[in-house]
Predicted model as a PDB file, atoms N, CA, C, CB and O in Angstrom, pLDDT in the B-factor column:
MODEL        1                                                                  
ATOM      1  N   MET A   1     131.022  93.317  33.963  1.00 53.00           N  
ATOM      2  CA  MET A   1     132.460  93.365  33.931  1.00 53.00           C  
ATOM      3  C   MET A   1     132.921  92.994  32.528  1.00 53.00           C  
ATOM      4  CB  MET A   1     133.074  92.425  34.994  1.00 53.00           C  
ATOM      5  O   MET A   1     132.396  92.049  31.938  1.00 53.00           O  
ATOM      6  N   PRO A   2     133.883  93.714  31.988  1.00 57.00           N  
ATOM      7  CA  PRO A   2     134.346  93.426  30.622  1.00 57.00           C  
ATOM      8  C   PRO A   2     134.876  92.004  30.489  1.00 57.00           C  
ATOM      9  CB  PRO A   2     135.433  94.417  30.213  1.00 57.00           C  
ATOM     10  O   PRO A   2     135.466  91.453  31.418  1.00 57.00           O  
ATOM     11  N   ASP A   3     134.652  91.424  29.317  1.00 69.00           N  
ATOM     12  CA  ASP A   3     135.105  90.054  29.061  1.00 69.00           C  
ATOM     13  C   ASP A   3     136.621  89.939  29.027  1.00 69.00           C  
ATOM     14  CB  ASP A   3     134.534  89.556  27.755  1.00 69.00           C  
ATOM     15  O   ASP A   3     137.155  88.839  29.174  1.00 69.00           O  
ATOM     16  N   ASP A   4     137.326  91.050  28.837  1.00 83.00           N  
ATOM     17  CA  ASP A   4     138.779  90.987  28.728  1.00 83.00           C  
ATOM     18  C   ASP A   4     139.476  91.026  30.084  1.00 83.00           C  
ATOM     19  CB  ASP A   4     139.275  92.122  27.874  1.00 83.00           C  
ATOM     20  O   ASP A   4     140.705  91.049  30.142  1.00 83.00           O  
ATOM     21  N   GLN A   5     138.702  91.035  31.188  1.00 86.00           N  
ATOM     22  CA  GLN A   5     139.313  91.021  32.515  1.00 86.00           C  
ATOM     23  C   GLN A   5     139.891  89.637  32.810  1.00 86.00           C  
ATOM     24  CB  GLN A   5     138.278  91.419  33.598  1.00 86.00           C  
ATOM     25  O   GLN A   5     139.299  88.622  32.443  1.00 86.00           O  
ATOM     26  N   PRO A   6     141.044  89.599  33.472  1.00 94.00           N  
ATOM     27  CA  PRO A   6     141.595  88.301  33.868  1.00 94.00           C  
ATOM     28  C   PRO A   6     140.632  87.558  34.805  1.00 94.00           C  
ATOM     29  CB  PRO A   6     142.965  88.488  34.552  1.00 94.00           C  
ATOM     30  O   PRO A   6     139.855  88.176  35.532  1.00 94.00           O  
ATOM     31  N   GLU A   7     140.699  86.261  34.772  1.00 94.00           N  
ATOM     32  CA  GLU A   7     139.823  85.418  35.588  1.00 94.00           C  
ATOM     33  C   GLU A   7     139.948  85.750  37.076  1.00 94.00           C  
ATOM     34  CB  GLU A   7     140.147  83.942  35.355  1.00 94.00           C  
ATOM     35  O   GLU A   7     138.942  85.766  37.785  1.00 94.00           O  
ATOM     36  N   TRP A   8     141.152  86.011  37.555  1.00 94.00           N  
ATOM     37  CA  TRP A   8     141.344  86.270  38.986  1.00 94.00           C  
ATOM     38  C   TRP A   8     140.627  87.549  39.421  1.00 94.00           C  
ATOM     39  CB  TRP A   8     142.840  86.372  39.311  1.00 94.00           C  
ATOM     40  O   TRP A   8     140.174  87.640  40.562  1.00 94.00           O  
ATOM     41  N   ILE A   9     140.520  88.532  38.532  1.00 93.00           N  
ATOM     42  CA  ILE A   9     139.790  89.761  38.869  1.00 93.00           C  
ATOM     43  C   ILE A   9     138.300  89.468  38.936  1.00 93.00           C  
ATOM     44  CB  ILE A   9     140.076  90.882  37.832  1.00 93.00           C  
ATOM     45  O   ILE A   9     137.617  89.926  39.852  1.00 93.00           O  
ATOM     46  N   ARG A  10     137.794  88.713  37.979  1.00 93.00           N  
ATOM     47  CA  ARG A  10     136.369  88.351  37.980  1.00 93.00           C  
ATOM     48  C   ARG A  10     136.014  87.596  39.262  1.00 93.00           C  
ATOM     49  CB  ARG A  10     136.022  87.489  36.736  1.00 93.00           C  
ATOM     50  O   ARG A  10     134.988  87.870  39.885  1.00 93.00           O  
ATOM     51  N   LEU A  11     136.862  86.650  39.651  1.00 94.00           N  
ATOM     52  CA  LEU A  11     136.605  85.863  40.861  1.00 94.00           C  
ATOM     53  C   LEU A  11     136.690  86.721  42.118  1.00 94.00           C  
ATOM     54  CB  LEU A  11     137.595  84.705  40.957  1.00 94.00           C  
ATOM     55  O   LEU A  11     135.894  86.548  43.041  1.00 94.00           O  
ATOM     56  N   ALA A  12     137.642  87.638  42.162  1.00 94.00           N  
ATOM     57  CA  ALA A  12     137.776  88.525  43.315  1.00 94.00           C  
ATOM     58  C   ALA A  12     136.542  89.412  43.458  1.00 94.00           C  
ATOM     59  CB  ALA A  12     139.043  89.389  43.186  1.00 94.00           C  
ATOM     60  O   ALA A  12     136.076  89.652  44.572  1.00 94.00           O  
ATOM     61  N   CYS A  13     136.017  89.893  42.350  1.00 94.00           N  
ATOM     62  CA  CYS A  13     134.804  90.714  42.385  1.00 94.00           C  
ATOM     63  C   CYS A  13     133.603  89.901  42.864  1.00 94.00           C  
ATOM     64  CB  CYS A  13     134.520  91.304  40.997  1.00 94.00           C  
ATOM     65  O   CYS A  13     132.765  90.404  43.612  1.00 94.00           O  
ATOM     66  N   GLN A  14     133.526  88.660  42.435  1.00 95.00           N  
ATOM     67  CA  GLN A  14     132.436  87.798  42.890  1.00 95.00           C  
ATOM     68  C   GLN A  14     132.532  87.554  44.396  1.00 95.00           C  
ATOM     69  CB  GLN A  14     132.457  86.458  42.130  1.00 95.00           C  
ATOM     70  O   GLN A  14     131.520  87.590  45.095  1.00 95.00           O  
ATOM     71  N   ARG A  15     133.744  87.306  44.897  1.00 96.00           N  
ATOM     72  CA  ARG A  15     133.935  87.095  46.336  1.00 96.00           C  
ATOM     73  C   ARG A  15     133.560  88.356  47.120  1.00 96.00           C  
ATOM     74  CB  ARG A  15     135.401  86.695  46.637  1.00 96.00           C  
ATOM     75  O   ARG A  15     132.947  88.278  48.184  1.00 96.00           O  
ATOM     76  N   GLN A  16     133.934  89.509  46.583  1.00 96.00           N  
ATOM     77  CA  GLN A  16     133.587  90.770  47.249  1.00 96.00           C  
ATOM     78  C   GLN A  16     132.077  90.942  47.298  1.00 96.00           C  
ATOM     79  CB  GLN A  16     134.238  91.969  46.525  1.00 96.00           C  
ATOM     80  O   GLN A  16     131.532  91.380  48.312  1.00 96.00           O  
ATOM     81  N   GLY A  17     131.407  90.603  46.222  1.00 97.00           N  
ATOM     82  CA  GLY A  17     129.954  90.687  46.200  1.00 97.00           C  
ATOM     83  C   GLY A  17     129.311  89.798  47.248  1.00 97.00           C  
ATOM     84  O   GLY A  17     128.333  90.188  47.885  1.00 97.00           O  
ATOM     85  N   VAL A  18     129.859  88.607  47.428  1.00 97.00           N  
ATOM     86  CA  VAL A  18     129.345  87.682  48.453  1.00 97.00           C  
ATOM     87  C   VAL A  18     129.556  88.275  49.843  1.00 97.00           C  
ATOM     88  CB  VAL A  18     130.042  86.295  48.347  1.00 97.00           C  
ATOM     89  O   VAL A  18     128.663  88.198  50.687  1.00 97.00           O  
ATOM     90  N   ARG A  19     130.729  88.866  50.094  1.00 97.00           N  
ATOM     91  CA  ARG A  19     130.994  89.479  51.405  1.00 97.00           C  
ATOM     92  C   ARG A  19     130.007  90.621  51.679  1.00 97.00           C  
ATOM     93  CB  ARG A  19     132.451  90.007  51.473  1.00 97.00           C  
ATOM     94  O   ARG A  19     129.531  90.776  52.804  1.00 97.00           O  
ATOM     95  N   ILE A  20     129.708  91.403  50.666  1.00 98.00           N  
ATOM     96  CA  ILE A  20     128.761  92.506  50.840  1.00 98.00           C  
ATOM     97  C   ILE A  20     127.365  91.963  51.129  1.00 98.00           C  
ATOM     98  CB  ILE A  20     128.737  93.408  49.587  1.00 98.00           C  
ATOM     99  O   ILE A  20     126.675  92.460  52.019  1.00 98.00           O  
ATOM    100  N   ARG A  21     126.953  90.953  50.384  1.00 98.00           N  
ATOM    101  CA  ARG A  21     125.623  90.361  50.632  1.00 98.00           C  
ATOM    102  C   ARG A  21     125.547  89.793  52.050  1.00 98.00           C  
ATOM    103  CB  ARG A  21     125.316  89.244  49.590  1.00 98.00           C  
ATOM    104  O   ARG A  21     124.549  89.988  52.745  1.00 98.00           O  
ATOM    105  N   GLU A  22     126.588  89.096  52.477  1.00 98.00           N  
ATOM    106  CA  GLU A  22     126.600  88.515  53.822  1.00 98.00           C  
ATOM    107  C   GLU A  22     126.552  89.603  54.894  1.00 98.00           C  
ATOM    108  CB  GLU A  22     127.849  87.641  54.015  1.00 98.00           C  
ATOM    109  O   GLU A  22     125.856  89.453  55.898  1.00 98.00           O  
ATOM    110  N   ALA A  23     127.283  90.690  54.688  1.00 98.00           N  
ATOM    111  CA  ALA A  23     127.271  91.799  55.645  1.00 98.00           C  
ATOM    112  C   ALA A  23     125.890  92.444  55.690  1.00 98.00           C  
ATOM    113  CB  ALA A  23     128.342  92.850  55.276  1.00 98.00           C  
ATOM    114  O   ALA A  23     125.400  92.797  56.763  1.00 98.00           O  
ATOM    115  N   ARG A  24     125.265  92.597  54.528  1.00 98.00           N  
ATOM    116  CA  ARG A  24     123.913  93.175  54.470  1.00 98.00           C  
ATOM    117  C   ARG A  24     122.929  92.283  55.208  1.00 98.00           C  
ATOM    118  CB  ARG A  24     123.460  93.370  53.004  1.00 98.00           C  
ATOM    119  O   ARG A  24     122.113  92.769  55.992  1.00 98.00           O  
ATOM    120  N   GLU A  25     123.002  90.989  54.962  1.00 98.00           N  
ATOM    121  CA  GLU A  25     122.093  90.061  55.624  1.00 98.00           C  
ATOM    122  C   GLU A  25     122.347  90.019  57.126  1.00 98.00           C  
ATOM    123  CB  GLU A  25     122.235  88.663  55.029  1.00 98.00           C  
ATOM    124  O   GLU A  25     121.401  89.929  57.909  1.00 98.00           O  
ATOM    125  N   HIS A  26     123.609  90.084  57.538  1.00 98.00           N  
ATOM    126  CA  HIS A  26     123.953  90.105  58.962  1.00 98.00           C  
ATOM    127  C   HIS A  26     123.345  91.335  59.636  1.00 98.00           C  
ATOM    128  CB  HIS A  26     125.490  90.093  59.153  1.00 98.00           C  
ATOM    129  O   HIS A  26     122.947  91.282  60.800  1.00 98.00           O  
ATOM    130  N   ALA A  27     123.278  92.440  58.894  1.00 98.00           N  
ATOM    131  CA  ALA A  27     122.690  93.675  59.411  1.00 98.00           C  
ATOM    132  C   ALA A  27     121.168  93.673  59.284  1.00 98.00           C  
ATOM    133  CB  ALA A  27     123.269  94.880  58.677  1.00 98.00           C  
ATOM    134  O   ALA A  27     120.518  94.664  59.620  1.00 98.00           O  
ATOM    135  N   ASN A  28     120.596  92.572  58.805  1.00 98.00           N  
ATOM    136  CA  ASN A  28     119.145  92.438  58.623  1.00 98.00           C  
ATOM    137  C   ASN A  28     118.572  93.532  57.727  1.00 98.00           C  
ATOM    138  CB  ASN A  28     118.444  92.467  59.974  1.00 98.00           C  
ATOM    139  O   ASN A  28     117.527  94.112  58.019  1.00 98.00           O  
ATOM    140  N   LEU A  29     119.278  93.798  56.634  1.00 98.00           N  
ATOM    141  CA  LEU A  29     118.824  94.804  55.680  1.00 98.00           C  
ATOM    142  C   LEU A  29     118.441  94.155  54.361  1.00 98.00           C  
ATOM    143  CB  LEU A  29     119.907  95.864  55.454  1.00 98.00           C  
ATOM    144  O   LEU A  29     119.066  93.186  53.930  1.00 98.00           O  
ATOM    145  N   THR A  30     117.428  94.684  53.736  1.00 98.00           N  
ATOM    146  CA  THR A  30     117.102  94.283  52.369  1.00 98.00           C  
ATOM    147  C   THR A  30     118.017  95.060  51.422  1.00 98.00           C  
ATOM    148  CB  THR A  30     115.582  94.544  52.039  1.00 98.00           C  
ATOM    149  O   THR A  30     118.671  96.021  51.826  1.00 98.00           O  
ATOM    150  N   GLN A  31     118.054  94.639  50.174  1.00 98.00           N  
ATOM    151  CA  GLN A  31     118.805  95.402  49.183  1.00 98.00           C  
ATOM    152  C   GLN A  31     118.241  96.811  49.073  1.00 98.00           C  
ATOM    153  CB  GLN A  31     118.772  94.698  47.811  1.00 98.00           C  
ATOM    154  O   GLN A  31     118.992  97.776  48.932  1.00 98.00           O  
ATOM    155  N   GLU A  32     116.953  96.926  49.135  1.00 98.00           N  
ATOM    156  CA  GLU A  32     116.299  98.231  49.038  1.00 98.00           C  
ATOM    157  C   GLU A  32     116.721  99.148  50.187  1.00 98.00           C  
ATOM    158  CB  GLU A  32     114.775  98.062  49.033  1.00 98.00           C  
ATOM    159  O   GLU A  32     117.029 100.320  49.967  1.00 98.00           O  
ATOM    160  N   LYS A  33     116.734  98.618  51.408  1.00 98.00           N  
ATOM    161  CA  LYS A  33     117.100  99.432  52.570  1.00 98.00           C  
ATOM    162  C   LYS A  33     118.582  99.820  52.515  1.00 98.00           C  
ATOM    163  CB  LYS A  33     116.796  98.670  53.881  1.00 98.00           C  
ATOM    164  O   LYS A  33     118.933 100.956  52.834  1.00 98.00           O  
ATOM    165  N   LEU A  34     119.446  98.895  52.118  1.00 98.00           N  
ATOM    166  CA  LEU A  34     120.865  99.222  51.986  1.00 98.00           C  
ATOM    167  C   LEU A  34     121.052 100.292  50.921  1.00 98.00           C  
ATOM    168  CB  LEU A  34     121.690  97.962  51.638  1.00 98.00           C  
ATOM    169  O   LEU A  34     121.824 101.232  51.109  1.00 98.00           O  
ATOM    170  N   ALA A  35     120.358 100.151  49.818  1.00 98.00           N  
ATOM    171  CA  ALA A  35     120.457 101.144  48.745  1.00 98.00           C  
ATOM    172  C   ALA A  35     120.050 102.524  49.248  1.00 98.00           C  
ATOM    173  CB  ALA A  35     119.579 100.738  47.547  1.00 98.00           C  
ATOM    174  O   ALA A  35     120.700 103.523  48.941  1.00 98.00           O  
ATOM    175  N   GLU A  36     118.983 102.569  50.015  1.00 98.00           N  
ATOM    176  CA  GLU A  36     118.516 103.839  50.572  1.00 98.00           C  
ATOM    177  C   GLU A  36     119.585 104.442  51.490  1.00 98.00           C  
ATOM    178  CB  GLU A  36     117.190 103.638  51.348  1.00 98.00           C  
ATOM    179  O   GLU A  36     119.896 105.629  51.394  1.00 98.00           O  
ATOM    180  N   ARG A  37     120.138 103.624  52.371  1.00 98.00           N  
ATOM    181  CA  ARG A  37     121.162 104.106  53.305  1.00 98.00           C  
ATOM    182  C   ARG A  37     122.435 104.546  52.587  1.00 98.00           C  
ATOM    183  CB  ARG A  37     121.497 103.021  54.320  1.00 98.00           C  
ATOM    184  O   ARG A  37     123.091 105.503  52.999  1.00 98.00           O  
ATOM    185  N   ALA A  38     122.779 103.833  51.500  1.00 98.00           N  
ATOM    186  CA  ALA A  38     124.005 104.133  50.755  1.00 98.00           C  
ATOM    187  C   ALA A  38     123.779 105.195  49.688  1.00 98.00           C  
ATOM    188  CB  ALA A  38     124.547 102.869  50.111  1.00 98.00           C  
ATOM    189  O   ALA A  38     124.722 105.616  49.018  1.00 98.00           O  
ATOM    190  N   GLN A  39     122.541 105.627  49.531  1.00 98.00           N  
ATOM    191  CA  GLN A  39     122.177 106.639  48.543  1.00 98.00           C  
ATOM    192  C   GLN A  39     122.548 106.204  47.120  1.00 98.00           C  
ATOM    193  CB  GLN A  39     122.860 107.964  48.877  1.00 98.00           C  
ATOM    194  O   GLN A  39     123.155 106.952  46.352  1.00 98.00           O  
ATOM    195  N   MET A  40     122.162 104.980  46.806  1.00 97.00           N  
ATOM    196  CA  MET A  40     122.333 104.463  45.454  1.00 97.00           C  
ATOM    197  C   MET A  40     121.115 103.618  45.111  1.00 97.00           C  
ATOM    198  CB  MET A  40     123.652 103.632  45.323  1.00 97.00           C  
ATOM    199  O   MET A  40     120.267 103.370  45.969  1.00 97.00           O  
ATOM    200  N   SER A  41     121.027 103.185  43.893  1.00 97.00           N  
ATOM    201  CA  SER A  41     119.856 102.421  43.465  1.00 97.00           C  
ATOM    202  C   SER A  41     119.963 100.955  43.898  1.00 97.00           C  
ATOM    203  CB  SER A  41     119.692 102.511  41.938  1.00 97.00           C  
ATOM    204  O   SER A  41     121.051 100.424  44.123  1.00 97.00           O  
ATOM    205  N   ARG A  42     118.794 100.327  44.005  1.00 98.00           N  
ATOM    206  CA  ARG A  42     118.774  98.903  44.339  1.00 98.00           C  
ATOM    207  C   ARG A  42     119.456  98.096  43.246  1.00 98.00           C  
ATOM    208  CB  ARG A  42     117.329  98.411  44.544  1.00 98.00           C  
ATOM    209  O   ARG A  42     120.108  97.094  43.539  1.00 98.00           O  
ATOM    210  N   SER A  43     119.318  98.511  41.995  1.00 97.00           N  
ATOM    211  CA  SER A  43     119.967  97.780  40.903  1.00 97.00           C  
ATOM    212  C   SER A  43     121.489  97.842  41.028  1.00 97.00           C  
ATOM    213  CB  SER A  43     119.527  98.347  39.543  1.00 97.00           C  
ATOM    214  O   SER A  43     122.176  96.894  40.647  1.00 97.00           O  
ATOM    215  N   THR A  44     122.018  98.936  41.552  1.00 97.00           N  
ATOM    216  CA  THR A  44     123.464  99.008  41.781  1.00 97.00           C  
ATOM    217  C   THR A  44     123.869  98.025  42.863  1.00 97.00           C  
ATOM    218  CB  THR A  44     123.890 100.438  42.172  1.00 97.00           C  
ATOM    219  O   THR A  44     124.881  97.338  42.726  1.00 97.00           O  
ATOM    220  N   ILE A  45     123.093  97.948  43.938  1.00 98.00           N  
ATOM    221  CA  ILE A  45     123.371  96.971  45.004  1.00 98.00           C  
ATOM    222  C   ILE A  45     123.330  95.560  44.422  1.00 98.00           C  
ATOM    223  CB  ILE A  45     122.343  97.111  46.178  1.00 98.00           C  
ATOM    224  O   ILE A  45     124.186  94.733  44.737  1.00 98.00           O  
ATOM    225  N   GLN A  46     122.341  95.282  43.576  1.00 98.00           N  
ATOM    226  CA  GLN A  46     122.242  93.958  42.950  1.00 98.00           C  
ATOM    227  C   GLN A  46     123.499  93.654  42.133  1.00 98.00           C  
ATOM    228  CB  GLN A  46     120.987  93.877  42.048  1.00 98.00           C  
ATOM    229  O   GLN A  46     124.052  92.558  42.230  1.00 98.00           O  
ATOM    230  N   ARG A  47     123.947  94.613  41.337  1.00 97.00           N  
ATOM    231  CA  ARG A  47     125.143  94.405  40.507  1.00 97.00           C  
ATOM    232  C   ARG A  47     126.388  94.198  41.369  1.00 97.00           C  
ATOM    233  CB  ARG A  47     125.354  95.600  39.562  1.00 97.00           C  
ATOM    234  O   ARG A  47     127.212  93.329  41.086  1.00 97.00           O  
ATOM    235  N   VAL A  48     126.512  94.998  42.414  1.00 97.00           N  
ATOM    236  CA  VAL A  48     127.673  94.869  43.304  1.00 97.00           C  
ATOM    237  C   VAL A  48     127.669  93.489  43.965  1.00 97.00           C  
ATOM    238  CB  VAL A  48     127.669  95.991  44.386  1.00 97.00           C  
ATOM    239  O   VAL A  48     128.706  92.827  44.011  1.00 97.00           O  
ATOM    240  N   GLU A  49     126.532  93.055  44.469  1.00 97.00           N  
ATOM    241  CA  GLU A  49     126.453  91.741  45.115  1.00 97.00           C  
ATOM    242  C   GLU A  49     126.705  90.614  44.125  1.00 97.00           C  
ATOM    243  CB  GLU A  49     125.088  91.556  45.772  1.00 97.00           C  
ATOM    244  O   GLU A  49     127.144  89.531  44.512  1.00 97.00           O  
ATOM    245  N   ALA A  50     126.432  90.862  42.855  1.00 97.00           N  
ATOM    246  CA  ALA A  50     126.708  89.861  41.818  1.00 97.00           C  
ATOM    247  C   ALA A  50     128.166  89.919  41.356  1.00 97.00           C  
ATOM    248  CB  ALA A  50     125.771  90.067  40.619  1.00 97.00           C  
ATOM    249  O   ALA A  50     128.601  89.100  40.547  1.00 97.00           O  
ATOM    250  N   GLY A  51     128.907  90.888  41.873  1.00 93.00           N  
ATOM    251  CA  GLY A  51     130.314  91.016  41.491  1.00 93.00           C  
ATOM    252  C   GLY A  51     130.527  91.713  40.171  1.00 93.00           C  
ATOM    253  O   GLY A  51     131.572  91.552  39.539  1.00 93.00           O  
ATOM    254  N   GLU A  52     129.552  92.479  39.752  1.00 93.00           N  
ATOM    255  CA  GLU A  52     129.617  93.176  38.461  1.00 93.00           C  
ATOM    256  C   GLU A  52     129.738  94.679  38.685  1.00 93.00           C  
ATOM    257  CB  GLU A  52     128.367  92.859  37.599  1.00 93.00           C  
ATOM    258  O   GLU A  52     128.967  95.264  39.446  1.00 93.00           O  
ATOM    259  N   GLY A  53     130.681  95.285  38.037  1.00 77.00           N  
ATOM    260  CA  GLY A  53     130.784  96.734  38.055  1.00 77.00           C  
ATOM    261  C   GLY A  53     131.048  97.340  39.411  1.00 77.00           C  
ATOM    262  O   GLY A  53     130.518  98.409  39.717  1.00 77.00           O  
ATOM    263  N   ILE A  54     131.854  96.691  40.238  1.00 89.00           N  
ATOM    264  CA  ILE A  54     132.164  97.224  41.555  1.00 89.00           C  
ATOM    265  C   ILE A  54     133.150  98.380  41.413  1.00 89.00           C  
ATOM    266  CB  ILE A  54     132.739  96.120  42.478  1.00 89.00           C  
ATOM    267  O   ILE A  54     134.212  98.242  40.804  1.00 89.00           O  
ATOM    268  N   LYS A  55     132.778  99.513  41.984  1.00 93.00           N  
ATOM    269  CA  LYS A  55     133.632 100.696  41.975  1.00 93.00           C  
ATOM    270  C   LYS A  55     134.017 101.034  43.410  1.00 93.00           C  
ATOM    271  CB  LYS A  55     132.917 101.902  41.291  1.00 93.00           C  
ATOM    272  O   LYS A  55     133.295 100.708  44.352  1.00 93.00           O  
ATOM    273  N   LEU A  56     135.142 101.679  43.561  1.00 94.00           N  
ATOM    274  CA  LEU A  56     135.591 102.073  44.894  1.00 94.00           C  
ATOM    275  C   LEU A  56     134.555 102.952  45.574  1.00 94.00           C  
ATOM    276  CB  LEU A  56     136.932 102.804  44.816  1.00 94.00           C  
ATOM    277  O   LEU A  56     134.316 102.807  46.773  1.00 94.00           O  
ATOM    278  N   THR A  57     133.940 103.852  44.837  1.00 96.00           N  
ATOM    279  CA  THR A  57     132.925 104.720  45.443  1.00 96.00           C  
ATOM    280  C   THR A  57     131.746 103.902  45.973  1.00 96.00           C  
ATOM    281  CB  THR A  57     132.429 105.758  44.421  1.00 96.00           C  
ATOM    282  O   THR A  57     131.188 104.229  47.020  1.00 96.00           O  
ATOM    283  N   HIS A  58     131.365 102.842  45.257  1.00 96.00           N  
ATOM    284  CA  HIS A  58     130.293 101.966  45.741  1.00 96.00           C  
ATOM    285  C   HIS A  58     130.704 101.316  47.051  1.00 96.00           C  
ATOM    286  CB  HIS A  58     129.947 100.884  44.691  1.00 96.00           C  
ATOM    287  O   HIS A  58     129.928 101.287  48.006  1.00 96.00           O  
ATOM    288  N   LEU A  59     131.921 100.797  47.097  1.00 96.00           N  
ATOM    289  CA  LEU A  59     132.400 100.131  48.315  1.00 96.00           C  
ATOM    290  C   LEU A  59     132.415 101.087  49.498  1.00 96.00           C  
ATOM    291  CB  LEU A  59     133.801  99.556  48.094  1.00 96.00           C  
ATOM    292  O   LEU A  59     132.022 100.714  50.604  1.00 96.00           O  
ATOM    293  N   LEU A  60     132.866 102.314  49.275  1.00 97.00           N  
ATOM    294  CA  LEU A  60     132.914 103.299  50.357  1.00 97.00           C  
ATOM    295  C   LEU A  60     131.516 103.630  50.868  1.00 97.00           C  
ATOM    296  CB  LEU A  60     133.612 104.577  49.883  1.00 97.00           C  
ATOM    297  O   LEU A  60     131.295 103.689  52.078  1.00 97.00           O  
ATOM    298  N   LEU A  61     130.574 103.845  49.956  1.00 98.00           N  
ATOM    299  CA  LEU A  61     129.206 104.158  50.354  1.00 98.00           C  
ATOM    300  C   LEU A  61     128.542 102.989  51.080  1.00 98.00           C  
ATOM    301  CB  LEU A  61     128.385 104.544  49.134  1.00 98.00           C  
ATOM    302  O   LEU A  61     127.832 103.187  52.066  1.00 98.00           O  
ATOM    303  N   ILE A  62     128.773 101.784  50.593  1.00 98.00           N  
ATOM    304  CA  ILE A  62     128.174 100.598  51.215  1.00 98.00           C  
ATOM    305  C   ILE A  62     128.775 100.360  52.593  1.00 98.00           C  
ATOM    306  CB  ILE A  62     128.374  99.355  50.326  1.00 98.00           C  
ATOM    307  O   ILE A  62     128.048 100.066  53.542  1.00 98.00           O  
ATOM    308  N   ALA A  63     130.087 100.484  52.714  1.00 98.00           N  
ATOM    309  CA  ALA A  63     130.737 100.305  54.013  1.00 98.00           C  
ATOM    310  C   ALA A  63     130.176 101.293  55.028  1.00 98.00           C  
ATOM    311  CB  ALA A  63     132.263 100.478  53.888  1.00 98.00           C  
ATOM    312  O   ALA A  63     129.883 100.929  56.167  1.00 98.00           O  
ATOM    313  N   ARG A  64     130.030 102.535  54.610  1.00 98.00           N  
ATOM    314  CA  ARG A  64     129.481 103.555  55.512  1.00 98.00           C  
ATOM    315  C   ARG A  64     128.043 103.222  55.899  1.00 98.00           C  
ATOM    316  CB  ARG A  64     129.542 104.946  54.854  1.00 98.00           C  
ATOM    317  O   ARG A  64     127.669 103.350  57.065  1.00 98.00           O  
ATOM    318  N   ALA A  65     127.242 102.799  54.933  1.00 98.00           N  
ATOM    319  CA  ALA A  65     125.847 102.455  55.204  1.00 98.00           C  
ATOM    320  C   ALA A  65     125.727 101.267  56.152  1.00 98.00           C  
ATOM    321  CB  ALA A  65     125.122 102.151  53.905  1.00 98.00           C  
ATOM    322  O   ALA A  65     124.780 101.180  56.933  1.00 98.00           O  
ATOM    323  N   LEU A  66     126.700 100.350  56.079  1.00 98.00           N  
ATOM    324  CA  LEU A  66     126.701  99.179  56.955  1.00 98.00           C  
ATOM    325  C   LEU A  66     127.436  99.437  58.267  1.00 98.00           C  
ATOM    326  CB  LEU A  66     127.331  98.000  56.243  1.00 98.00           C  
ATOM    327  O   LEU A  66     127.551  98.555  59.118  1.00 98.00           O  
ATOM    328  N   GLU A  67     127.938 100.683  58.412  1.00 97.00           N  
ATOM    329  CA  GLU A  67     128.700 101.076  59.600  1.00 97.00           C  
ATOM    330  C   GLU A  67     129.899 100.164  59.807  1.00 97.00           C  
ATOM    331  CB  GLU A  67     127.806 101.054  60.841  1.00 97.00           C  
ATOM    332  O   GLU A  67     130.160  99.685  60.911  1.00 97.00           O  
ATOM    333  N   MET A  68     130.625  99.936  58.707  1.00 97.00           N  
ATOM    334  CA  MET A  68     131.813  99.094  58.712  1.00 97.00           C  
ATOM    335  C   MET A  68     132.984  99.885  58.153  1.00 97.00           C  
ATOM    336  CB  MET A  68     131.583  97.797  57.895  1.00 97.00           C  
ATOM    337  O   MET A  68     132.807 100.826  57.380  1.00 97.00           O  
ATOM    338  N   ARG A  69     134.174  99.489  58.556  1.00 96.00           N  
ATOM    339  CA  ARG A  69     135.365 100.040  57.919  1.00 96.00           C  
ATOM    340  C   ARG A  69     135.527  99.342  56.570  1.00 96.00           C  
ATOM    341  CB  ARG A  69     136.646  99.856  58.823  1.00 96.00           C  
ATOM    342  O   ARG A  69     135.211  98.160  56.432  1.00 96.00           O  
ATOM    343  N   LEU A  70     136.016 100.075  55.591  1.00 95.00           N  
ATOM    344  CA  LEU A  70     136.206  99.497  54.257  1.00 95.00           C  
ATOM    345  C   LEU A  70     137.100  98.267  54.322  1.00 95.00           C  
ATOM    346  CB  LEU A  70     136.810 100.535  53.300  1.00 95.00           C  
ATOM    347  O   LEU A  70     136.826  97.272  53.651  1.00 95.00           O  
ATOM    348  N   VAL A  71     138.149  98.317  55.106  1.00 94.00           N  
ATOM    349  CA  VAL A  71     139.078  97.189  55.190  1.00 94.00           C  
ATOM    350  C   VAL A  71     138.363  95.933  55.725  1.00 94.00           C  
ATOM    351  CB  VAL A  71     140.283  97.551  56.099  1.00 94.00           C  
ATOM    352  O   VAL A  71     138.690  94.818  55.317  1.00 94.00           O  
ATOM    353  N   ASP A  72     137.402  96.108  56.625  1.00 94.00           N  
ATOM    354  CA  ASP A  72     136.656  94.963  57.150  1.00 94.00           C  
ATOM    355  C   ASP A  72     135.673  94.415  56.114  1.00 94.00           C  
ATOM    356  CB  ASP A  72     135.904  95.360  58.426  1.00 94.00           C  
ATOM    357  O   ASP A  72     135.478  93.204  56.013  1.00 94.00           O  
ATOM    358  N   LEU A  73     135.068  95.300  55.361  1.00 93.00           N  
ATOM    359  CA  LEU A  73     134.139  94.866  54.316  1.00 93.00           C  
ATOM    360  C   LEU A  73     134.892  94.185  53.175  1.00 93.00           C  
ATOM    361  CB  LEU A  73     133.330  96.063  53.780  1.00 93.00           C  
ATOM    362  O   LEU A  73     134.412  93.206  52.602  1.00 93.00           O  
ATOM    363  N   ALA A  74     136.066  94.706  52.853  1.00 88.00           N  
ATOM    364  CA  ALA A  74     136.838  94.166  51.743  1.00 88.00           C  
ATOM    365  C   ALA A  74     137.475  92.822  52.081  1.00 88.00           C  
ATOM    366  CB  ALA A  74     137.907  95.149  51.333  1.00 88.00           C  
ATOM    367  O   ALA A  74     137.826  92.060  51.180  1.00 88.00           O  
ATOM    368  N   GLY A  75     137.625  92.532  53.348  1.00 79.00           N  
ATOM    369  CA  GLY A  75     138.170  91.237  53.768  1.00 79.00           C  
ATOM    370  C   GLY A  75     139.631  91.100  53.691  1.00 79.00           C  
ATOM    371  O   GLY A  75     140.172  90.046  54.024  1.00 79.00           O  
TER     372      GLY A  75                                                      
ENDMDL                                                                          
END                                                                             
């Protein structure tokens, strides 16, 4: 995430990453398995869970892979 982002955006991205990790763990999935289901790389899942570089397309793919509505995943 760029250094020029406001602190509240950085924190919101970190919280979103935690929610995604918790949802993945609740579904008993590894990062590798979630990546496979979401059709993205494991490194992208790692970055998203770390709150770095979260894109709407990533959220949509992850929500679908976890069989969740985006609004429920986003909290």
